[in-house]
Each structure stands twice: as C-alpha cells, then as structure tokens.
TORVONU-137001 format. One line per field, with one value per residue: residue number from 1; residue in three letters; x, y, z of N, C-alpha, C in turn. Coordinates in nm, 4 decimals. Each point is the difference from the previous one (the first is absolute). Layout:
BEGIN
tormar c(NUM/...)
fivo c(Ala/...)
n.u c(X/...)
n.v c(Y/...)
n.w c(Z/...)
ca.u c(X/...)
ca.v c(Y/...)
ca.w c(Z/...)
c.u c(X/...)
c.v c(Y/...)
c.w c(Z/...)
This chain:
BEGIN
tormar c(1/2/3/4/5/6/7/8/9/10/11/12/13/14/15/16/17/18/19/20/21/22/23/24/25/26/27/28/29/30/31/32/33/34/35/36/37/38/39/40/41/42/43/44/45/46/47/48/49/50/51/52/53/54/55/56/57/58/59/60/61/62/63/64/65/66/67/68/69/70/71/72/73/74/75/76/77/78/79/80/81/82/83/84/85/86/87/88/89/90/91/92/93/94/95/96/97/98/99)
fivo c(Met/Asn/Val/Ala/Glu/Leu/Lys/Gln/Lys/Leu/Glu/Glu/Ala/Gly/Ile/Pro/Glu/Phe/Tyr/Tyr/Gln/Phe/Asp/Asp/Asp/Gln/Asp/Tyr/Tyr/Asn/Thr/Tyr/Val/Ile/Lys/Gln/Glu/Phe/Pro/Ser/Gly/Lys/Trp/Val/Thr/Leu/Phe/Cys/Asp/Arg/Ser/Phe/Arg/Asn/Cys/Ile/Lys/Arg/Phe/Glu/Thr/Glu/Glu/Glu/Ala/Cys/Glu/Tyr/Phe/Phe/Asn/Trp/Leu/Thr/Thr/Val/Tyr/Glu/Glu/Gly/Lys/Ser/His/Arg/Arg/His/Thr/Gln/Pro/Pro/Lys/Gln/Lys/Arg/Arg/Trp/Trp/Pro/Trp)
n.u c(6.9137/0.0332/0.1083/0.0045/-0.0363/0.0932/0.0783/-0.0397/0.0157/0.1123/0.0216/-0.0388/0.0779/0.0523/0.1100/0.0183/0.0602/-0.0259/-0.0906/0.0508/0.1080/0.0693/0.0589/0.1122/0.0306/-0.1192/0.0036/-0.0877/-0.1112/-0.0105/0.0920/-0.0803/0.0946/0.0074/0.0992/0.0868/0.0458/0.1124/0.0797/-0.0701/-0.0606/0.0009/-0.1303/-0.0067/-0.0805/-0.0066/0.0120/0.0021/0.0579/0.0021/0.1044/-0.1011/0.0608/-0.1259/0.0821/-0.1053/0.0339/0.0636/0.0165/-0.0179/-0.1315/0.0003/-0.0555/0.0713/0.1061/-0.0353/-0.0353/0.1067/0.0785/-0.0682/-0.0047/0.1273/0.0303/-0.0816/0.0431/0.1270/-0.0180/-0.0741/0.0892/0.0872/-0.1084/-0.0348/0.1268/0.0133/0.0948/-0.1014/-0.0674/0.1002/0.0715/0.1173/-0.0248/0.0460/0.1098/-0.0584/0.0810/0.0466/0.1195/0.0005/0.1253)
n.v c(-1.5056/-0.1210/-0.0307/-0.1084/0.0713/0.0869/-0.0998/-0.0573/0.1159/0.0100/-0.1287/0.0176/0.1074/-0.1071/0.0383/0.0068/-0.1182/0.0237/0.0437/-0.0969/0.0389/-0.0966/0.0186/0.0628/-0.1265/0.0048/0.0221/0.0773/-0.0230/0.1208/-0.0175/-0.0340/0.0520/-0.1007/0.0557/-0.0799/0.1187/-0.0310/0.0319/0.1053/-0.0955/0.1175/0.0231/-0.0351/0.0980/-0.0679/0.0836/-0.1154/0.0856/-0.1118/0.0766/0.0861/0.0253/0.0286/0.0416/-0.0623/-0.0994/0.0405/-0.1185/0.0178/-0.0293/-0.1319/0.0085/0.1085/-0.0596/-0.1131/0.0674/0.0794/-0.1054/-0.0651/0.1031/0.0214/-0.1293/-0.0210/0.1138/-0.0219/-0.1231/0.0444/0.0984/-0.0974/-0.0495/0.1217/0.0073/-0.0343/0.0908/0.0354/-0.0526/0.0201/-0.1112/0.0635/0.0396/-0.1066/0.0709/0.0409/-0.0813/0.1054/-0.0552/-0.0546/0.0190)
n.w c(-5.8276/-0.0437/-0.0693/0.0749/0.1055/-0.0368/-0.0335/0.1122/0.0639/-0.0699/0.0233/0.1274/-0.0145/-0.0594/0.0610/-0.1318/-0.0061/-0.1277/0.0821/0.0768/0.0704/0.0572/-0.1157/-0.0279/0.0045/-0.0578/-0.1308/0.0552/-0.0626/0.0514/0.0907/0.0996/0.0766/0.0875/0.0680/0.0577/0.0345/-0.0588/0.0967/-0.0434/-0.0707/-0.0612/0.0021/-0.1287/-0.0427/-0.1143/-0.1006/-0.0661/-0.0813/-0.0674/-0.0211/0.0071/0.1152/0.0220/0.0944/0.0487/0.0822/0.1113/0.0594/0.1283/-0.0086/-0.0019/0.1190/0.0283/-0.0507/0.0588/0.1080/-0.0098/-0.0275/0.0927/0.0817/-0.0224/0.0033/0.1021/0.0481/-0.0296/0.0453/0.1001/0.0135/-0.0174/0.0596/-0.0323/0.0407/-0.1240/0.0048/0.0778/-0.0999/-0.0841/-0.0028/0.0047/-0.1245/-0.0626/-0.0077/-0.1100/-0.0599/-0.0558/0.0287/-0.1204/0.0301)
ca.u c(-0.0027/0.1310/-0.0046/-0.0830/-0.1388/-0.0253/-0.0233/-0.1323/-0.0999/-0.0026/-0.0706/-0.1412/-0.0516/-0.0117/0.1051/0.0810/0.1369/0.0962/-0.0124/0.0875/0.1107/0.0535/0.1395/0.0144/0.1235/-0.0129/-0.0638/-0.1418/-0.0718/-0.1180/-0.0169/0.0137/0.0946/0.0306/0.1172/0.0808/0.1323/0.1132/0.0065/-0.0742/-0.1130/-0.1244/-0.0902/-0.0170/-0.0988/0.0510/-0.0698/0.1004/-0.0471/0.1138/0.1168/-0.0019/-0.0609/-0.0395/-0.0266/-0.1174/0.0063/0.0803/-0.0605/0.0861/-0.0473/-0.0679/-0.1440/-0.0363/0.0202/-0.1024/-0.1282/0.0035/0.0047/-0.1327/-0.0921/0.0459/-0.0210/-0.1430/-0.0505/0.0481/-0.0621/-0.1398/-0.0037/0.0483/-0.0691/-0.0536/0.1090/0.0371/0.1347/-0.0032/-0.0770/0.0620/0.1462/0.0517/0.0255/0.1361/0.0202/0.0259/0.1088/-0.0495/0.0753/-0.0538/0.0896)
ca.v c(-0.0795/-0.0253/-0.0166/-0.1169/0.0425/0.0975/-0.0743/-0.0616/0.1063/0.0477/-0.1028/0.0093/0.1246/-0.0198/0.0702/-0.1007/-0.0162/0.0736/0.1410/0.0313/-0.0898/0.0167/0.0399/0.0630/-0.0499/0.0003/0.1187/-0.0227/0.1034/0.0431/-0.0913/0.0560/-0.0856/0.0224/-0.0811/0.0453/0.0444/-0.0473/-0.0532/0.0835/-0.0731/0.0737/-0.0500/0.0991/-0.0236/0.0531/-0.0226/-0.0278/0.0176/-0.0439/-0.0132/0.1076/-0.0348/0.1200/-0.0288/0.0738/0.0256/-0.0905/-0.0305/-0.0658/-0.1352/-0.0766/0.0185/0.1298/-0.0069/-0.0866/0.0706/0.1056/-0.0611/-0.0541/0.1118/0.0670/-0.0845/-0.0175/0.1270/0.0158/-0.1025/0.0362/0.1167/-0.0355/-0.1162/0.0265/0.0011/-0.1353/-0.0368/-0.0371/-0.1219/-0.1103/0.0104/0.0639/-0.0890/-0.0007/0.0916/-0.0689/0.0539/0.0409/-0.0640/-0.1347/-0.1118)
ca.w c(-0.1199/-0.0595/-0.1452/-0.0315/0.0168/-0.1063/-0.1246/0.0105/-0.0097/-0.1379/-0.0775/0.0350/-0.0578/-0.1435/-0.0730/-0.0708/0.0499/-0.0815/0.0373/0.1132/0.0298/0.1344/-0.0147/-0.1318/-0.0567/-0.1451/-0.0550/-0.0171/-0.0719/0.0759/0.1119/0.1344/0.0714/0.1411/0.0344/0.1121/-0.0427/0.0781/0.1355/0.0950/0.0545/-0.0200/-0.1032/-0.1052/-0.1045/-0.1259/-0.1262/-0.1024/-0.1368/-0.0797/0.0868/0.0986/0.1279/0.0725/0.1401/0.0439/0.1431/0.0831/0.1294/0.0986/0.0306/-0.1048/0.0156/-0.0585/-0.1445/-0.0591/0.0060/-0.0996/-0.1324/-0.0303/-0.0251/-0.1211/-0.1166/-0.0261/-0.0523/-0.1377/-0.0840/-0.0217/-0.0881/-0.1329/-0.0555/-0.1325/-0.0967/-0.0373/0.0444/0.1403/0.0212/-0.0714/0.0011/-0.1208/-0.1127/-0.0514/-0.1112/-0.1262/-0.0826/-0.1313/-0.1075/-0.0247/0.0322)
c.u c(0.1444/-0.0172/-0.0875/-0.1487/-0.0388/-0.0310/-0.1387/-0.1110/-0.0105/-0.0714/-0.1493/-0.0648/-0.0111/0.1036/0.0913/0.1447/0.1024/0.0045/0.0988/0.1092/0.0491/0.1514/0.0111/0.1313/-0.0019/-0.0566/-0.1460/-0.0618/-0.1286/-0.0323/0.0229/0.0789/0.0060/0.1170/0.0703/0.1379/0.1064/0.1144/-0.0859/-0.1166/-0.1322/-0.0796/-0.0300/-0.1128/0.0464/-0.1023/0.1069/-0.0639/0.1198/0.1204/0.0063/-0.0728/-0.0263/-0.0361/-0.1151/0.0112/0.0864/-0.0655/0.1006/-0.0412/-0.0705/-0.1509/-0.0471/0.0090/-0.1086/-0.1373/-0.0061/-0.0082/-0.1367/-0.0978/0.0347/-0.0357/-0.1478/-0.0614/0.0400/-0.0681/-0.1454/-0.0125/0.0370/-0.0717/-0.0495/0.1079/0.0475/0.1363/0.0043/-0.0735/0.0576/0.1516/0.0491/0.0293/0.1474/0.0097/0.0325/0.1143/-0.0560/0.0753/-0.0413/0.0912/0.0190)
c.v c(-0.0168/-0.0276/-0.1189/0.0352/0.1008/-0.0703/-0.0629/0.1045/0.0549/-0.0992/0.0059/0.1249/-0.0086/0.0740/-0.1036/-0.0020/0.0774/0.1484/0.0407/-0.1045/0.0286/0.0197/0.0673/-0.0410/-0.0001/0.1342/-0.0333/0.1172/0.0313/-0.0954/0.0735/-0.0984/0.0407/-0.0909/0.0594/0.0366/-0.0582/0.0975/0.0765/-0.0741/0.0731/-0.0612/0.1127/-0.0423/0.0734/-0.0168/-0.0157/0.0121/-0.0203/-0.0117/0.1092/-0.0441/0.1288/-0.0375/0.0878/0.0365/-0.1047/-0.0150/-0.0692/-0.1450/-0.0627/0.0238/0.1314/-0.0037/-0.0824/0.0662/0.1085/-0.0591/-0.0542/0.1125/0.0717/-0.0807/-0.0200/0.1285/0.0191/-0.0994/0.0342/0.1190/-0.0369/-0.1163/0.0231/0.0010/-0.1417/-0.0402/-0.0409/-0.1306/-0.1198/0.0148/0.0647/-0.1019/0.0077/0.0994/-0.0811/0.0681/0.0354/-0.0662/-0.1458/-0.1148/-0.0191)
c.w c(-0.0493/-0.1491/-0.0404/0.0116/-0.1075/-0.1311/-0.0004/-0.0151/-0.1423/-0.0906/0.0264/-0.0596/-0.1520/-0.0830/-0.0649/0.0486/-0.0821/0.0372/0.1087/0.0153/0.1417/0.0009/-0.1362/-0.0646/-0.1527/-0.0447/-0.0276/-0.0735/0.0745/0.1143/0.1313/0.0846/0.1469/0.0337/0.1205/-0.0522/0.0922/-0.0201/0.1002/0.0652/-0.0131/-0.1140/-0.0972/-0.0929/-0.1240/-0.1107/-0.1059/-0.1375/-0.0908/0.0912/0.1060/0.1258/0.0760/0.1424/0.0464/0.1477/0.0699/0.1359/0.0903/0.0223/-0.1193/0.0057/-0.0624/-0.1522/-0.0678/0.0010/-0.1070/-0.1407/-0.0400/-0.0341/-0.1306/-0.1246/-0.0307/-0.0559/-0.1458/-0.0920/-0.0300/-0.0943/-0.1435/-0.0653/-0.1422/-0.1076/-0.0251/0.0547/0.1461/0.0251/-0.0730/0.0065/-0.1290/-0.1089/-0.0384/-0.1152/-0.1249/-0.0736/-0.1373/-0.1141/-0.0125/0.0396/0.1459)
C-alpha cells in the first residue's frame, strides 16, 4: 500500500480528514501524521499535539509505514469515537477581551 491507497482506505473507513495528515509542515492539534523523512528516506508515523511531535515509529519502506498507520489510526479512531474531540474538528479559541 502507498500513500494514495492509504488515503482512499481511510476515507472508506470513515475517518475524517482532519484526523490525519501526510506531512507535518504546520502545527496541528491532535493530528496523526505519516511522512517520509529527508535525507534518510525513512517513513515516520507521528502524533502531533499542538506544537509537540511525538514520533511513534520509523519504517524502511512506504508499504510497512502505511499498513502500520492504517491499523493504528483505525484502532485509535474506533476507541475514541465516544469522545467528542475525536469526532469533530477543534473549535477556534475565543478571546476573552472585547476588542
């Protein structure tokens, strides 16, 4: 499985797009990430929480990384379905000052 096939399988599994990313160039809130590291070429799975990136596992091949990411994400999503933060995108923070 490659990244394109992974994206299709995640859509078929009903996992919302805000739940995962295929790079981590931005700061994400509670997002699962799979990407290829440069220059090593290894594949990495991450959990990004605000500006913290927790590397979960590294892989030599795209196929291994995609299989692991799919199994990991579907398991986490099914376990977290009852929690509201896993089923809806994060809300914008409100400012407390009136101006």
